[in-house]
C-alpha positions, 0 to 999 in steps of 0.5 A, a space after each residue: 530348506 529343512 534338514 532331514 535326519 540321517 536315517 531318513 536320508 539313508 532310506 530315501 537314497 536306498 529307495 532311489 538306487 533300488 528304483 534305478 536298478 529296477 528300471 535298468 533290469 526290466 525289459 518292459 516297454 513302459 514302467 510306472 512308479 509312485 513316490 511320496 518324498 519329504 521337503 528338502 530331499 535332493 535326488 543326486 545327479 543321475 541319468 537313465 536309459 529310458 525317457 522319464 515323464 515325472 508327474 507332480 500331484 502335490 508339492 513343487 519339484 525343481 529338476 536341474 541340469 548343467 544347462 537349465 532348471 525346470 520348475 514343476 508345480 502340481 498338475 504338471 509333468 517334466 519330460 526328461 530325455 534318456 541319458 540326460 544327467 539331472 538332479 531332483 529337489 523337493 521344494 515341499 512335501 511331494 507326491 509324484 508319479 513317474 512314467 519310464 518309456 523306452 520308445 516315447 512319441 509325441 511330446 514325450 519324444 522331445 530331445 530336450 526337457 519340456 514341462 507339460 500340463 497333465 490332463 484329468 485323463 492322464 492323471 487317472 490313467 497313470 493311477 490305474 497303470 500303477 495299480 495294475 502294475 502291482 497286480 497279477 490281473 488281466 495283462 491285456 488290460 494293463 497293456 491297453 492302459 499303458 498304451 493309452 497313457 503313453 499316447 495321452 502323455 504324447 499329446 499334453 500341452 507344453 508350459 513355459 516353466 523351463 528356465 535356461 541357465 548360462 554356462 558362464 560363471 559370472 553370468 550364472 552367478 548373477 542369475 542364481 542371485 536373481 532367483 534368490 531375490 527376484 527384481 521384476 524391474 531389473 534392467 539390462 544396463 545394470 547387469 551389463 555394468 556388473 559384467 563390465 560389458 556394453 548393453 549390446 555385448 551383454 544382450 548378445 552374450 545373454 542370448 548366446 548363453 540362455 537361448 532367450 532374451 533377458 526380458 523373457 528370462 527375467 519374467 520366467 525367473 520371477 515366476 520360478 521364485 514365486 511358484 513354491 510359495 504360492 503352491 504352499 498356500 501363501 497369500 498372493 498379496 504377500 508373495 507379489 509384494 515381497 517379490 518386488 511387484 508394485 501391486 498385486 494386479 501387476 503380478 497377476 498380469 504377469 502370471 496370467 501372461 505366463 500361465 494363462 490364468 490368475 494365481 488363485 484360479 491356476 492352483 485351484 484347477 491344479 488341485 482339482 486334477 
């Protein structure tokens, strides 16, 4: 992770505080905001009274809470419910847009974070909303664009890019270590042995702590570890083999099962949005 110079860090922190104050002081039902943020910056833990829909147009962002992490690649958005404390880490130079909604509906009204696939329509409506917000033009047009944007956001398709994290210290440590060095063939018995648990006790504990099975979590974690590298343009072959997959086809099969297309097709489509 690159180290940012103190002046830049100070400016980014001031921008963040200014944005929070602007949101809290505004009485508008919907606000939109645009950010260009360098690789390595971490927005410190915070929350807000509005539901945020954080849309990533370039780069990869990691949003973390006490109970989970959500990876947001290009062409996706994360719904962050109002009042939820979260931090935001830039895994590359990032171009992102945010929608702040007082009364969300549809997908945006979820009580838990959800990653959504951004449509062409949502992308263009958001760009137009940001343009109109900074102008003294026709307020009726601005209201129509905002209303249509909120409606479209509420209809976006959910994507399986959330990674629940356990609260247990020892189990959480194993999960974090796995993210640093993913092993697609990691076995339940090996993890259970490290925690001095039987297979059955470990399986029960893991589901209680994360809400998903170990196999499901392992697949999602492998995808998490690979997404930033793929988004930055690294060859699929390099990423797949260094992630521990026996072959590129095996990695591609996992990727297609999780996201519906091959890595190359997926990122090509995301870049076109």
